N, C-alpha and C positions, 0 to 999 in steps of 0.2 A: 497612403495606406500602406504599410506592413506588407514585407513578404511577406506569405502563411504558410504550412509547416504544412508542405508541397505531398509525400508521400502518401496517397488513396488506403494504407492501411489502420489499420485499426491499432495504439499501442499499447504493450502493455505494463497496466500499470498495479504498483506493489505501496500492501500497506500494512504498516504495524503497530499494535496496540502493545502498550508496556507498565512494567510496575510503577514507571513512572519517570521525571524525566533527572538527569545530573547521572550525581555520582551516583556510581551503586545499579542503579537500573536493566535491567534488567530486557529485554524480547520477548510477550507471555500469546501472543499468538502471533498468526502475518497470513496475511490474506493477502493474492491478487487473482484479478482481470484477465484472462485471456484476449486475443484479436476475435475470435468466437462469440466472445460476447461472454463465454460459461466464463464462473470465479470458485477458485477452492480457498479454500479456508484450515487451519494449524492451531490447535494450541497447543500449551507449547507446557512442560510438564517443568517445573523451576531442580536444576540442580542442587544442590544440599549448598555452597556456598550463595546461592543467590535470598539474599533474608532479605533485602530491599524489598519498600511495599507502601507506597502514597493511596491513602485509603482517599482522597481526589483525586487519579486516575481511574480508582477503580470506583467513584463515581460516575467519572466519563465515561469506558466502555461495559462497565457494570458484568467484570469477569473476574468471582471473587479469589484467591488465592486457594481456594478447599473445593475448586471449581478446574484450578490447575491441575492439580494436584491426582482430582479422582480420575477426568476426563486428556488432561495432556497429553501429548505425545512426546516421546523419546526429543533431546539435541538431537540427534542423531539420526531418532527417522523424521524429522520436519527441514534438515539441510536434505538429507535424500532425495527426497522428493521434490523440495525450493529445484535441485539442480533438472530431477529427471525430466517435470513438466515446465523451467527454463533455458536448458541447457543450450547456451553460446546466444545468448540474446539477449539484447540491453532492454532492463527492464525499466519500469520510473516510476519515480515517488516525487507525492510532493511537499515528503519531511523531509529529507533527503538527508541535508546531516542526519538529523537523528536516526533515521532507519538505516541509514549507512550503518553507523555505530554497533548498534541494533545487531545487523543481520552479521556484523566482519564478530561479533563474541557470540550468536550461534554458534558461525562456521567455527571458529575457532577455538568451544570449549569441545562440539563434535568431531572436531579434529579432523576436518573433512574439507580439502580446497572447496571455494566456490564455484561454481565453472559458466556468471550470467555477469553479466556487468548493469551496477546503478547506476542509473542517470538523475540528474535533477526535472521536475514534470516541464521547468523554467526554458529549456530550451530547447523541446520543443514546440513555446508560447508566440507567437507576435505580439509586439504591444497591444495592435487590435481584438484578439483575446482577448488578454487582459481586461480589456476595458466591460466585457463584454459579460468575463465572466462568470460574476458575483448572480448578474442575473440570469444568467443561464443555469449556473450552478439552483436556482431555486424552484426551478421548470423542471428540470431534471429531478431533483426531492418529491415533487410534486407527482410527475409522471411513476415515477416505480413503487413512488412509496418505499423507500426500504431503512428499515431501521439503522439509525446513527453510531455513526464511535464501533461498529465491529469488523476488522482490519478487510475483511472480503465487500461485503455493502461497502463500504469510503471508497476500497478500490474504484466496485463497478458505478461507483459514485463517479467521481473522478473521468476512469472512462469514461460517461455518458455527458461529462461536459464538456469533455476534449473536444468530440467531435458533436457535439449543438452547439459548440463557438463555431468552429467549422464550417458548421453548412450552415449555416447563418453570415458565416463572413461570403460563402460562396454564392449563396444565394444574393448576397446584394453588390456582388463584383459580376452577376451573367448580368 
């Protein structure tokens, strides 16, 4: 067996929903799950220059542009909240390439330095955990019954799946 994630702490997981993928897309919701398993989520009100909207992405995450305009928080407020909760921490994302670009855009537009780091979730996972991942995710989805494709729910599902795979491997090696 390969080496497992040794740290017994619960990793902070970040997830972002966006207006679409690729050029012109921007973050519309950011959520994260903390080590105590609490989850936080912020809708982001698009700035005037953010006009790209992909109907297919909306069908996946279920957030309308109108909802963002009515209930979203400013990019500055969201950036400040992220810094407050995540200061000096490393957070992990399963969509690191996209999430890093969207979070960087958020902080750039807010003109606030980001005071936490984002790393790929896969830097924490052993090969054995990857083998168990899909089956563990199904078990976690059934157990938690959380709505999919919203940022904080997805972050919790990823975090719980990580913990489930680690627990299964620890049980196997005991």
